[in-house]
N, C-alpha and C positions, 0 to 999 in steps of 0.2 A: 430207237427207231422201231424196234419190235413192239414197244409199248404204244407208240403212235399208231402202228398198224392194227394192233389189237383193239385200241380204243376206237379207231375209225370203223373197224368191223363191228364192234359193239354198237356204235351209233347207227350204222346201216341196219343192223338187226332191230334196233329199238325205234327207228324212225317211223315205221307204220303205226306202232302203238302210240307214239307221241303225237302223231298227226290226228289220230282218232280221239285222243284225250282233249284236243283243242276245240272240237266241235261237239256241242251238247246235242242230244237227240232231237230237241225241239228246234234247233237251229237248222235251217235248211233254206229253202226258197221262201223268201218273205213276200207274201202277196202284196201287190200294189194297192195303195189306198185309192178309194173311188175318187174321181174328179168332182170337184164342187165348184160352184160359181164364185165363191169367195176365195180370195187368196189364202193359202194355208201357210202356217208357220213351218219352216223346215224342221224335219224330224231331228231329234237329238241323235248324234252319232252313237252307235253302240260301241262300247269299249270291248276290244278284243281280249279274250282271256288267254294269256300265254300258256302254252302247254308246259307242264312241269318237266324239267329235264330229267332224263333217266339217270339213276345213280350208277355211275360207271363201275364202282366196286361190286355192286349187286349184279350187274350184267356180266362182268368178268367172272364172278363167283359162279354164276349159272353156267357159263361156258366151261369153266374148270370142272364143275360137278359132272357135266355130261361127257367131257372128253377124258377125264382123269383115268377111268378104268381101262381105256384103250392103251394108255402108256404105262400104267402100273403093271408091268409084265408078271411080277410075282404076287400080285394082289395083297401086298402088305399095308396098303394105305399110305405109303411114302414113295417118293421117287428117288432112286439112287442116281448117281451121276450119268450113267448110260441111258436110263429111262428118261431123265430130264433132258439130256442132250438130244435124244431122238425127237422129243416133242419140240424143243426149241429150233432144231434144224428144220423140221417140217414147217414151223411158223416162219422162219427166215426164208425158206424156199418160196412160200406163198407171198411174202413181202417182196422178194426180188422179182417174182413174176408180175406182181401188181405194179411195181415201179419201173420194171424194165432194166433193173440194175443186175450186176453179177459180182460175185466174189469168189476167189479161189476156195476150194474145199477146206484147205488148211486154215484159212482165215475164219471161215464159218465155224469150224471146230474150236478154234481158239476163242472165238466170241462166245460160243455155247459154254465153254469151260469157265470163262469169266462170269457169265450170267449165273451159272450154278453157284459160284462162290458168293456172288452178290445176293442171290435169293435165299441162300442158307443162313438165315439170320441167327439161328441158335447154334450154328456150327456143329450140327449133329451128323453131318455128311449125308443127310437125306433132306428132301424137300417135302414138307407137309402141304396139304391143300391150303391152309391159311397163309403159309409162306408164299406159295405160288400166286395166290390171289393178290397178296400185298405187292409182290414183285411185278406182276403184270399190270396192276392198276397204278403203278408208280408210287406205292407206299400209302395209297388212300384206303386200302382194305383192312 
């Protein structure tokens, strides 16, 4: 659920950039062709160039890079369980506000504890930036 929320947030952040990529600078208002007395062949439709989808792992990595120092209280480049839990609880609170759902505090705490265990791939009892990016992007990082 938190991954879905984070991915949705990343897409919302990336949407303006994706929209701009789809329109080349020379595309804009196409002037109308002058009218002639002879019937004209219909113009060939222009193929729309689809915007390249944003790489979710890169977007998540960017968010992690910008937010990591705020949660790494001891500035050691790793998140211990309390630092990680503080971040995940904040994300869960944002998700619950956005969806209008609620959970008792003990369930949120239990969820954050389970998330820590899942995210700690190397079982070092700390979460590195790459582990966090991988966890939040659903293993795609």
